[in-house]
MARKOLBA-171904 format. One line per field, with one value per residue (C-alpha): x, y, z negated; residue number from 0. Coordinates in pm, whole numbers, plus 50000, padded with zeros to 5 digits. Layout:
% MARKOLBA-171904
c1 <- X,... $
c2 <- Y,... $
c3 <- Z,... $
seq <- NUM,... $
***
This chain:
% MARKOLBA-171904
c1 <- 50000,50132,50168,49902,49788,49482,49290,49350,49644,49773,49826,50044,50348,50254,49890,49638,49411,49102,49100,48830,48579,48812,48750,49058,49015,49327,49284,48955,49080,49060,49319,49170,49414,49736,49972,50191,50523,50651,50998,51032,50847,50502,50612,50498,50582,50325,50340,50074,49900,49728,49859,49884,50054,50430,50532,50906,51145,51262,50918,50650,50746,50621,50683,50370,50261,49938,49805,49504,49233,49164,48858,48664,48541,48717,49036,48921,48980,49344,49453,49740,49979,50261,50560,50670,50337,50339,49961,49813,49514,49177,49100,49006,49209,49510,49771,49999,50203,50021,49925,49738,49649,49809,50084,50214,50503,50369,50664,51027,51093,51440,51520,51883,52091,51781,51542,51254,51011,50644,50395,50017,49755,49411,49250,49480,49724,50072,50400,50751,51045,51387,51628,51949,52262,52265,52579,52396,52069,51998,51932,51793,52059,52318,52517,52668,52920,52732,52411,52592,52717,52369,52214,52480,52415,52043,52095,52341,52085,51816,52040,52081,51713,51582,51406,51480,51467,51378,51407,51109,51017,51274,51160,51283,51229,51010,51280,51413,51711,51483,51750,51691,51586,51477,51512,51322,51420,51132,51078,51026,50681,50558,50258,49957,49890,49699,49446,49492,49187,49148,48825,48695,48523,48668,48350,48004,48098,48451,48517,48875,48955,49143,49495,49543,49836,49991,50163,50397,50298,50151,50151,50442,50535,50897,51119,51393,51400,51719,51746,52006,52225,52196,52509,52685,52665,52590,52270,52126,51868,51549,51298,51310,51019,51147,50844,50706,50358,50493,50727,51092,51288,51465,51828,51755,51540,51756,51842,51481,51521,51510,51875,52001,51787,51944,52177,52530,52758,52893,52548,52451,52774,52712,52366,52505,52802,52598,52347,52632,52639,52262,52201,51884,51829,51674,51957,52205,52060,52092,52451,52527,52383,52596,52911,52845,52756,52386,52080,52116,52459,52334,52215,51880,51627,51552,51275,51523,51753,51463,51360,51714,51710,51379,51527,51808,51554,51362,51686,51751,51392,51351,51715,51842,51935,52089,52288,52441,52529,52680,52880,53026,53087,53277,53490,53566,53675,53879,54009,54293,54190,53826,53583,53210,52936,52559,52262,51942,51610,51343,51524,51512,51835,51860,52226,52527,52877,53178,53529,53790,54165,54221,53969,54134,54477,54346,54202,54533,54700,54420,54180,54259,53961,53632,53291,52979,52626,52315,52182,51868,51715,52004,51805,51448,51402,51478,51771,51979,52325,52601,52953,53249,53460,53805,54064,54373,54715,54587,54302,54053,53767,53845,53599,53683,53379,53006,52688,52321,52085,51725,51651,51821,51778,52053,52098,52149,52414,52587,52598,52737,53018,53103,53133,53344,53586,53607,53715,53963,54087,54137,53923,53955,54084,53798,53447,53209,52832,52522,52286,52108,52041,52082,52423,52531,52437,52606,52930,52951,52889,53131,53400,53496,53846,53735,53630,53280,53231,52892,52880,52904,52784,52450,52398,52486,52268,51965,52042,51805,51519,51566,51591,51268,51155,51398,51666,51669,51695,52012,52306,52533,52383,52422,52766,52880,52765,52924,53252,53273,53189,53432,53726,53953,54236,54062,54064,53743,53733,53750,53474,53245,53319,53241,52932,52777,52860,52701,52384,52350,52419,52146,51906,51898,51858,51508,51607,51575,51764,52073,52071,52045,52332,52545,52480,52640,52909,53190,53055,53048,53235,53581,53781,53702,53892,54213,54417,54266,54501,54392,54075,54081,54118,53744,53516,53192,53034,53047,53293,53019,52773,53020,53080,52709,52647,52924,52763,52422,52568,52588,52303,51931,51628,51513,51824,51823,52082,52303,52285,52356,52664,52794,52727,52912,53207,53210,53203,53482,53692,53655,53747,54062,54135,54149,54369,54605,54597,54705,54976,55112,55112,55306,55562,55618,55567,55658,55556,55810,55963,55873,56162,56528,56472,56630,56347,56103,56289,56289,55912,55860,56033,55853,55497,55235,55163,54838,54993,55308,55100,54965,55308,55460,55208,55319,55686,55622,55432,55710,55947,55718,55479,55660,55911,56114,56234,56473,56523,56682,56485,56603,56637,56877,56609,56539,56210,56097,55820,55701,55492,55253,55143,54912,54959,54970,55261,55043,55098,54783,54904,55204,55290,55544,55770,55996,56289,56555,56866,56998,56714,56531,56209,55970,55621,55400,55109,54899,54887,54894,55081,54828,54531,54636,54944,55214,55424,55308,55467,55587,55804,55933,56035,56238,56388,56505,56649,56844,56935,56758,56786,56529,56200,56255,56097,55879,55697,55634,55337,55307,54953,55089,55392,55439,55407,55193,55018,55194,55201,55007,54684,54686,54712,54455,54375,54201,53960,53616,53462,53753,53725,54029,53964,54189,53916,53800,54152,54227,53900,53971,54322,54193,53940,54211,54443,54173,54073,54432,54484,54162,54253,54600,54451,54157,54259,54362,54050,54252,54434,54110,53954,54247,54218,53847,53909,54171,53933,53651,53878,53971,53602,53524,53782,53652,53286,53385,53547,53262,52960,52696,52676,52817,52587,52797,52666,52302,52109,52064,52432,52549,52316,52438,52795,52730,52502,52549,52928,53177,53495,53774,54096,54209,53965,53592,53407,53067,52780,52517,52176,51950,51686,51869,51795,51677,51737,51483,51516,51360,51019,50880,51214,51158,51410,51430,51487,51226,50994,50841,50989,50872,51145,51086,51142,51329,51247,51542,51426,51067,51172,51382,51113,50845,51056,51119,50749,50638,50353,50049,50005,49699,49633,49507,49774,50053,50107,50117,49888,49549,49369,49170,48841,48976,49204,49162,49180,48887,48688,48748,48665,48339,48239,48322,48111,47815,47854,47938,48310,48434,48793,49011,49090,49445,49640,49891,50187,50017,49901,49551,49349,49334,49711,49751,49506,49674 $
c2 <- 50000,50343,50600,50872,51150,51164,51321,51329,51557,51382,51537,51840,51843,51846,51791,51639,51345,51297,50935,50959,50786,50507,50190,50049,49672,49638,49918,49997,50350,50541,50786,51130,51284,51186,51429,51308,51458,51369,51214,51083,51077,50941,50829,50977,50965,50968,51277,51305,51640,51544,51750,51456,51217,51202,50984,50996,50816,50567,50447,50428,50613,50431,50490,50454,50472,50630,50438,50461,50216,50027,49849,50142,50276,50608,50785,50997,50754,50666,50329,50351,50054,50004,49881,49642,49460,49110,49090,49405,49534,49576,49895,50192,50070,50241,49977,50151,49993,50169,50531,50631,50947,50857,50608,50545,50344,50062,49830,49756,49391,49269,48924,48863,49080,49166,49435,49630,49907,49815,50079,50063,50261,50352,50067,49813,49753,49683,49763,49659,49888,49717,49884,49860,50072,50367,50254,49943,50115,50211,50576,50760,50863,50603,50498,50156,50061,49747,49555,49292,49561,49704,49364,49271,49592,49522,49155,49251,49496,49225,48986,49241,49341,48984,48918,48752,48905,48809,48980,49177,49348,49459,49753,49819,50112,50082,50168,49902,49847,49766,49871,49804,50118,49999,49695,49604,49386,49279,49124,48754,48782,49029,48937,48724,48354,48267,47984,47756,47688,47315,47121,46934,46681,46463,46259,46263,45974,46081,46374,46485,46672,46993,46984,47208,47441,47719,48039,48283,48569,48872,49129,49299,49624,49652,49691,49891,50040,50087,50305,50254,50559,50602,50527,50355,50017,50201,50187,50441,50395,50571,50434,50252,50117,50017,49894,49539,49412,49101,49016,48992,48671,48644,48542,48185,48115,48270,47917,47900,48211,48181,48275,48029,47747,47777,47480,47567,47355,47181,47063,46955,46760,46601,46472,46341,46164,45996,45874,45670,45475,45415,45690,45887,46261,46252,46048,46265,46573,46412,46311,46662,46813,46580,46671,47046,47044,47133,47172,47552,47525,47340,47527,47372,47164,46794,46892,47093,46791,46570,46825,46828,46449,46484,46743,46502,46246,46510,46606,46246,46136,46014,46074,45814,45550,45806,45961,45631,45537,45881,45854,45514,45618,45924,45706,45475,45776,45947,45676,45444,45085,45133,44889,44945,44779,44818,44680,44867,44721,44964,45256,45066,44991,44612,44534,44703,44571,44769,44701,44969,44944,44834,44550,44433,44448,44244,43982,43954,43844,43683,43567,43195,43144,43324,43326,43516,43525,43737,43966,44173,44489,44720,44969,45084,44921,44572,44518,44218,44304,44052,44120,43898,43813,43665,43646,43866,43806,43913,43659,43943,43965,44157,44259,44194,44369,44411,44401,44497,44258,44277,43906,43577,43382,43164,43403,43695,43509,43408,43773,43860,43602,43690,44055,43953,43772,44077,44282,44035,43836,43504,43238,43148,42809,42746,42898,42880,42939,42818,42557,42800,42621,42931,43004,42644,42641,42977,42875,42551,42736,43029,42917,42608,42589,42633,42385,42462,42398,42419,42581,42304,42535,42600,42228,42138,42422,42241,41923,41988,42066,41732,41513,41458,41304,41097,41133,41508,41450,41247,41481,41188,41165,41535,41556,41244,41375,41717,41572,41342,41612,41872,41632,41765,41519,41192,41029,41016,40637,40663,40923,40695,40405,40603,40760,40423,40298,40608,40570,40204,40256,40517,40366,40670,40488,40625,40992,41111,41434,41258,41022,41316,41503,41190,41158,41501,41463,41538,41892,41995,41759,41917,41591,41553,41879,41780,41801,42131,42425,42635,42432,42481,42856,42895,42594,42793,43113,43254,43509,43630,43642,43850,44087,44124,44203,44466,44634,44630,44816,45113,45069,45016,44914,45277,45401,45522,45380,45687,45665,45292,45355,45611,45366,45096,45333,45398,45026,44956,45234,45076,44737,44882,45079,44754,44602,44900,44876,44510,44590,44867,44635,44371,44629,44784,44507,44139,43855,43697,43366,43037,42820,42851,42718,42961,42915,43053,43385,43373,43310,43615,43830,43710,43639,43885,43873,43679,43410,43398,43305,43002,42905,42958,42714,42448,42515,42493,42165,42026,42068,41940,41686,41522,41239,41184,40846,40835,40615,40655,40663,40491,40826,40958,41166,41123,40970,41025,40889,41152,41040,41293,41259,41447,41613,41275,41172,40920,40874,40962,40947,40883,41085,41039,41328,41334,41573,41662,41784,41960,42193,42163,42053,41856,41705,41550,41313,41548,41792,42092,42311,42229,42291,42614,42744,42705,42414,42166,42064,41738,41911,42156,41853,41725,42073,42068,41724,41844,42187,42393,42765,42925,42833,42789,43068,42823,42747,43110,43203,43562,43581,43534,43761,44104,44363,44136,44452,44766,45053,45272,45086,45240,45597,45851,45925,45587,45653,45734,45862,46099,46466,46492,46822,47109,47319,47034,46948,47312,47343,47027,47147,47481,47308,47077,47371,47560,47244,47167,47522,47512,47172,47292,47590,47399,47462,47827,48048,48368,48221,48078,48424,48576,48304,48372,48747,48682,48453,48709,48973,48739,48658,49027,49071,48766,48873,49217,49064,48813,48979,48753,48373,48245,48063,47745,47699,47708,47388,47308,47368,47151,46865,46885,46877,46557,46372,46536,46507,46225,46233,46082,46095,46455,46575,46636,46540,46703,46481,46692,46527,46716,46696,46415,46173,45851,45579,45493,45268,44921,44841,44520,44346,43982,43787,43472,43643,43748,44026,44136,44307,44025,43775,43440,43139,42860,42490,42421,42671,42549,42191,42287,42507,42245,41983,42212,42243,42045,41811,41821,41519,41349,41452,41100,40869,41123,41013,41248,41233,41261,41434,41314,41303,41054,40862,40483,40448,40687,40517,40173,40287,40442,40128,39911,40121,40094,39721,39754,39678,39374,39270,39196,38837,38729,38554,38272,38509,38730,39001,39129,39040,39406,39441,39111,39213,39546 $
c3 <- 50000,50085,49809,49818,49590,49367,49652,50022,49968,49652,49312,49291,49072,48703,48806,48565,48645,48433,48320,48057,48286,48384,48182,48013,47982,47768,47512,47343,47262,47595,47710,47753,47998,48165,48332,48615,48716,49063,49040,49393,49716,49627,49281,48952,48584,48299,48082,47809,47760,47437,47152,46913,47151,47147,47439,47474,47703,47446,47332,47597,47910,48219,48582,48785,49139,49258,49553,49774,49669,49986,49848,49697,50026,49988,49894,49607,49319,49261,49134,48889,48876,48629,48820,48544,48525,48666,48701,48865,48672,48847,49033,48817,48518,48367,48273,48032,47757,47473,47506,47192,47014,46685,46593,46247,46107,45892,45835,45900,45975,45890,46029,45961,46190,46395,46269,46419,46329,46341,46456,46454,46641,46505,46696,46527,46814,46684,46858,46769,46839,46811,46571,46774,46733,46971,47155,47279,47370,47735,47811,48111,48357,48265,48576,48642,48906,49016,48962,48757,48517,48481,48421,48165,47973,47938,47852,47578,47444,47453,47256,46979,46992,46970,47301,47634,47978,48330,48664,48786,49111,49365,49578,49928,50158,50465,50710,50944,50715,50417,50170,49802,49619,49273,49052,48737,48443,48218,47881,47941,47781,48040,48250,48173,48214,48529,48514,48810,49021,48976,49001,48703,48922,49194,49231,49072,48844,48749,48518,48455,48139,48205,48072,47770,47820,47620,47725,47554,47785,47603,47886,47713,47880,47762,48067,48231,48578,48778,49084,49354,49406,49781,49979,49689,49512,49186,48980,48739,48464,48575,48327,47997,47790,47450,47256,47260,47180,47006,46725,46809,46763,46431,46400,46287,46593,46862,46983,47110,47320,47694,47734,47473,47612,47954,47986,48089,48302,47993,47879,48229,48266,47925,48025,48354,48196,47922,48180,48328,47999,47996,47741,47807,47778,47430,47281,47471,47299,46956,47026,47153,46834,46625,46816,46805,46437,46446,46664,46672,46833,47141,47447,47534,47346,47388,47631,47837,47851,47965,48225,48358,48391,48575,48809,48896,49008,49202,49377,49482,49561,49918,50021,49779,50037,50269,49985,49876,50235,50297,49975,50060,50422,50300,50074,50364,50570,50298,50064,50151,50229,50129,50295,50335,50539,50539,50731,50820,50932,51057,50892,50562,50379,50339,50268,50110,50049,49936,49810,49746,49786,49425,49458,49779,49615,49321,49555,49737,49412,49211,49482,49458,49226,49293,49127,49224,49093,49147,48877,48862,48715,48796,49008,49047,49388,49261,49500,49395,49266,49347,49212,49309,49006,48944,48666,48655,48498,48156,48162,48210,48458,48773,49045,49410,49556,49509,49711,49696,49875,49984,49932,49841,50161,50305,50600,50362,50163,50489,50592,50248,50262,50625,50522,50223,50455,50685,50386,50231,50533,50347,50184,49815,49706,49464,49454,49159,49184,49008,49155,49387,49716,49934,49781,49825,50195,50261,50086,50282,50609,50559,50311,50508,50357,49997,49730,49601,49229,49057,48717,48455,48179,48349,48394,48036,47910,48054,47858,47561,47801,47979,47669,47479,47154,46949,47215,47160,46786,46823,46790,46876,47225,47302,47147,47332,47671,47618,47494,47792,48047,47911,47882,48157,48094,48174,48516,48723,48691,48314,48315,48516,48286,47970,48123,48201,47852,47698,47907,47819,47448,47409,47667,47895,48226,48273,48236,48598,48546,48408,48705,48946,48780,48783,49154,49218,48949,49195,49235,48870,48632,48567,48579,48950,49018,48841,49160,49283,49211,48913,48870,48493,48523,48555,48512,48483,48611,48260,48390,48626,48340,48141,48432,48499,48134,48144,48446,48278,47982,48218,48460,48404,48605,48631,48813,49170,49407,49370,48992,49007,49220,48970,48684,48878,48921,48548,48465,48714,48565,48220,48359,48511,48196,47997,48266,48243,47863,47876,48129,47907,47605,47800,47911,47570,47312,47281,47052,46818,46924,46755,46868,46959,47310,47561,47811,47551,47557,47936,47934,47711,47975,48288,48173,48055,47684,47720,47937,47725,47421,47607,47742,47397,47252,47502,47423,47048,47087,47305,47013,46739,46892,47186,47201,47520,47655,47951,48258,48602,48924,49239,49421,49162,48994,48628,48520,48160,47948,47702,47409,47261,46899,46666,46327,46155,46377,46555,46929,47120,47483,47707,48017,48293,48392,48697,48682,48940,48753,49066,49167,48833,49006,48788,48779,48514,48529,48315,48614,48383,48631,48903,48678,48500,48680,48414,48286,48022,47690,47841,48101,47838,47628,47923,47972,47611,47659,47967,47819,48085,47998,48229,48390,48766,48974,49164,48839,48747,48965,49081,48945,48587,48610,48467,48740,48957,49079,49203,48955,49198,49121,48774,48907,48788,49152,49175,48889,49020,48698,48628,48726,48948,49124,49025,48863,48639,48530,48441,48252,48051,47978,47846,47621,47488,47413,47221,47032,46935,46807,46604,46460,46364,46175,46025,45663,45714,45746,45796,46094,46232,46208,46396,46663,46700,46737,47006,47191,47164,47310,47592,47642,47669,47945,48131,48106,48227,48535,48583,48416,48574,48560,48891,49130,49101,48744,48848,48791,49160,49235,48946,49039,49397,49265,49070,49310,49648,49662,49628,49424,49632,49440,49414,49680,49678,49993,50017,50121,50287,50283,50516,50779,50958,50672,50832,50576,50311,50010,50038,49900,49755,49709,49622,49420,49214,48883,48634,48751,48422,48123,47897,47826,47995,47771,47949,47940,47713,47454,47479,47414,47113,46963,47019,46848,46554,46482,46178,46269,46048,45825,45687,45329,45248,45385,45451,45812,46113,46414,46244,45959,45657,45848,46105,45869,45889,45510,45459,45730,45580,45227,45345,45535,45235,45005,45240,45292,45662,45628,45826,45744,46050,46126,46073,46346,46311,46259,46006,46246,46262,46567,46660,46670,46850,47121,47166 $
seq <- 0,1,2,3,4,5,6,7,8,9,10,11,12,13,14,15,16,17,18,19,20,21,22,23,24,25,26,27,28,29,30,31,32,33,34,35,36,37,38,39,40,41,42,43,44,45,46,47,48,49,50,51,52,53,54,55,56,57,58,59,60,61,62,63,64,65,66,67,68,69,70,71,72,73,74,75,76,77,78,79,80,81,82,83,84,85,86,87,88,89,90,91,92,93,94,95,96,97,98,99,100,101,102,103,104,105,106,107,108,109,110,111,112,113,114,115,116,117,118,119,120,121,122,123,124,125,126,127,128,129,130,131,132,133,134,135,136,137,138,139,140,141,142,143,144,145,146,147,148,149,150,151,152,153,154,155,156,157,158,159,160,161,162,163,164,165,166,167,168,169,170,171,172,173,174,175,176,177,178,179,180,181,182,183,184,185,186,187,188,189,190,191,192,193,194,195,196,197,198,199,200,201,202,203,204,205,206,207,208,209,210,211,212,213,214,215,216,217,218,219,220,221,222,223,224,225,226,227,228,229,230,231,232,233,234,235,236,237,238,239,240,241,242,243,244,245,246,247,248,249,250,251,252,253,254,255,256,257,258,259,260,261,262,263,264,265,266,267,268,269,270,271,272,273,274,275,276,277,278,279,280,281,282,283,284,285,286,287,288,289,290,291,292,293,294,295,296,297,298,299,300,301,302,303,304,305,306,307,308,309,310,311,312,313,314,315,316,317,318,319,320,321,322,323,324,325,326,327,328,329,330,331,332,333,334,335,336,337,338,339,340,341,342,343,344,345,346,347,348,349,350,351,352,353,354,355,356,357,358,359,360,361,362,363,364,365,366,367,368,369,370,371,372,373,374,375,376,377,378,379,380,381,382,383,384,385,386,387,388,389,390,391,392,393,394,395,396,397,398,399,400,401,402,403,404,405,406,407,408,409,410,411,412,413,414,415,416,417,418,419,420,421,422,423,424,425,426,427,428,429,430,431,432,433,434,435,436,437,438,439,440,441,442,443,444,445,446,447,448,449,450,451,452,453,454,455,456,457,458,459,460,461,462,463,464,465,466,467,468,469,470,471,472,473,474,475,476,477,478,479,480,481,482,483,484,485,486,487,488,489,490,491,492,493,494,495,496,497,498,499,500,501,502,503,504,505,506,507,508,509,510,511,512,513,514,515,516,517,518,519,520,521,522,523,524,525,526,527,528,529,530,531,532,533,534,535,536,537,538,539,540,541,542,543,544,545,546,547,548,549,550,551,552,553,554,555,556,557,558,559,560,561,562,563,564,565,566,567,568,569,570,571,572,573,574,575,576,577,578,579,580,581,582,583,584,585,586,587,588,589,590,591,592,593,594,595,596,597,598,599,600,601,602,603,604,605,606,607,608,609,610,611,612,613,614,615,616,617,618,619,620,621,622,623,624,625,626,627,628,629,630,631,632,633,634,635,636,637,638,639,640,641,642,643,644,645,646,647,648,649,650,651,652,653,654,655,656,657,658,659,660,661,662,663,664,665,666,667,668,669,670,671,672,673,674,675,676,677,678,679,680,681,682,683,684,685,686,687,688,689,690,691,692,693,694,695,696,697,698,699,700,701,702,703,704,705,706,707,708,709,710,711,712,713,714,715,716,717,718,719,720,721,722,723,724,725,726,727,728,729,730,731,732,733,734,735,736,737,738,739,740,741,742,743,744,745,746,747,748,749,750,751,752,753,754,755,756,757,758,759,760,761,762,763,764,765,766,767,768,769,770,771,772,773,774,775,776,777,778,779,780,781,782,783,784,785,786,787,788,789,790,791,792,793,794,795,796,797,798,799,800,801,802,803,804,805,806,807,808,809,810,811,812,813,814,815,816,817,818,819,820,821,822,823,824,825,826,827,828,829,830,831,832,833,834,835,836,837,838,839,840,841,842,843,844,845,846,847,848,849,850,851,852,853,854,855,856,857,858,859,860,861,862,863,864,865,866,867,868,869,870,871,872,873,874,875,876,877,878,879,880,881,882,883,884,885 $
***
C-alpha cells in the first residue's frame, strides 16, 4: 500500500488526527488525540497532544505509517499501522504499544541481576520497563558501521534486560534496485497467535479433537527500528520502544530464553556423536547436563535435542538411499583401495557391499579362515546386514567387508560372494556358516576351492530341543555327546566308534535328529577337519555372533541407511582401536619367561603377546609333562616317541615326532601346527632334546607375527569417526588447551579468575570481529555437514543430494529372522522350560497324571462302599486280568 495522508492531500506536518471515534480493540481506554510529525516521505511519528501524556522516545514512541484504506470505499479515513506489529490490526484501529492518559510506577521487580520498573495505567494495563545501565541502552541517532554491529548491540541489551529478540520486517524502496531502507528487531513475544483453519470433521461419523496448543505471544510492542544511511553500509537507530507488556525473564530462568535454547555447533555435534552409540536425544541431554555440571549450563532443553534428532531424519527422508550410495561412491573415488558395489532394481536399492583398504589388507594376511552370518534389525528398512569376519594376530575379530541385502535367496548370496571375490581376489581356505540352505548352496557354487564347515555350536545348541523326556533328564547323555563332539584330538574312526557305542548305551537309535546330524558329521564335527590348515582357529560362527552384537551396540532398527553407515564406521573404528591397542602392547611390553629354553625367548620376540602366551604354554608343558624316546629313521632323520602325562605323572598318550637335524624341519602326529598354526609341546620337547635355540621361520606364520600389518593401517587418516579436517583438529586442540589450563589451576581460585578474565577479553575481541553467528553453525548447515558430506581421511568430500535423486530405499524386505519386537522362544528353550514344570500330583495317592476326583483308589473305595466293587481276577503270574490284557 502506498503512503498517503489523512485526506487526499495527506496530513500536514505536525497535523492532528482525531481518533476519538476510532475503536481500539486492544485498549479499553481510548486515545483522544494523536499528533503526527513527518519524519520521512510518507512516514509519520506519534506525538501526543494530551497534556497529561508524557510519551518519550525511551518508553513508548512508535513509528507509524498512514496508508490509504483500500477496503473502506474512500480515502478519507486513514489506517494507522505500527511497523513492529506482526499481525496488522483491523481497519480503523490504532495499534499503539500503550498510549494512556496517566501512568504510575507501582513496583520495581528485582530478579537477580535483572530488574525492571512496573507501570500501570488507569484501566489496569501493566507495562515493564527494563532497568538497564545507560551505556547498554539504545538511543535515537546512534550509528553503527554494519548491520551485524547494530544487531549485536540490541541483542546485548536484550540479554541484560531479560528478553529475547527476533528479526522483524525489512523495508525496501520501490525503485528498481529495491535497496533496503529499514530493518526492525522485535521482542520475541511480539505478535499474536493465529488459529489455523482446520476442519473438525473429516466425515460425518469421525470427529477429530482439535489439538490444544499454547503460545507465548503477547503482542508485545517493544522493538527497535534501524534506518540505512543512504550510500553507506551504516545503520542508525530511528525508533526505540522500550516497554514490554509482559514480565521479563529472571536470571535463574535465562536458560529457557530463546537465545540460550538455540543449540550451538557443540550441542549439535554432541547429539550426532551419541546417536552413533545408540544413545537417543533425551539420554544425550541428560549426559550433556551431567558433563556440563547442571541443566542451566546446557544450551537447549531435552525437547530441543529431540527436535534436532527429528530434523536430522527430515533432512535424510527420501534421499536416504541416494545419500548412502553417494557417500560410498565418494569414498571409492577418494580413498585408496576402497571397494564398493551396489545393485538397483526399478530405482530401488537392493544390494550394497563395501570394503575399505584396511579391510582388504586384513584379508590379505588373515583371510585363510572366514565366517559370515546374517543379522537383522540394524536399519528401519529391514535390509539384512552381513559382515564377513576373521581372526587377526591378536586373536581378535576383524571385519573383511560388509553388505546389506534385500533378501536371503541363493541368487542373492551368490551375488554377495562373487562381489566379495572381486574385492579380495582370493578364496579362503575354510568357510564357516550356519545351516542355512541358501548360504550352503552359494558357498559351494562360488567358493569352489574352500572347505565349507557348518557351525558346530548352533547344532549342539539344538540338542536339548531334540531330546525329550527321561533322555533330556540324563546329564550323562548330553555331557557324553558334547565331550565326544568337541574332542579335536581323536581320529574320525575313533569318533564313529564312540558315537555308535554312546547311541547304543542310551538307546537313542530312534532319535531322528541325531541320525540326521550323524549323516552330515563330516561337515560339522571338528575331528574331520584335523588336516585342514587352521581348522581349530574357528570351529563355530560365534565370532560372527560376537561381531554382530558389537555392531548392534551402535546401530538400531530405527536408523536410516546413512545413520547405519555412520554407526558401522564407529564400530569399525573401535574394532581397529582395540587392534592397535594390542599391537602397541606387543611392541612395548613382554611377558616373563617360564623356562630357560632359548626358543622361548625367541618366541617372545617374534609372536604377538596373545599368541606367545599360547606358545609359552606348549613350551612349559614340553618341559614338565613330556618324555622323549629316540630312534633313527632309515632316511637319516630322527624319529621320536614323545609320551605325554598328566599332573599325576600318568601317561595319557604317545605321539610320534619326526625331526631333521639339518634343516630343523619337524612334524607331529597330533597335527597341532596344521590345526592352530604354531608348534606343539611334543616338537618343543624334541627341540630341547636336540638343543635347538630358535623356532625355524617356516613354523612362525606371518599371521601370528608382530608387525603382520603395515604401520600405516593404524594411521589417524584411516579413522572414519575421527574429525580429521583442519578446522575440527584446531578446534579440538583449543578446547584441550583451555581444559588443561583450567585443570591445572583447579585449586587456585585467584588464578582461575584471572584466566576467565583473559578469556573474556579474548572473547570480546573475537565477537567484535565476528559479531553475528556464522551461517555454517546454523542447524541446516550443521546437519548437512554431518550427513550430507563424507569424511575421507584429511579431506571432506561434499555429497550433494538434489533433484537428480533417483534411488529409493527398499520396501517390504523379507528375511528369515524374527519380524516382531517380542522375543521368540526357541524349541530348545521350550523343551527345557516344559521339563522344568512340576507336574500336579493326586492329593490321595501322590502320583502324577490325575487328580483326586479321577484317582483309582477313590473310585474303588466308593464302589466298595456301595457294594458295586468287583475285585480283579488274578492271573497265573500274579498280575491282574486288566494288566495282563493290556
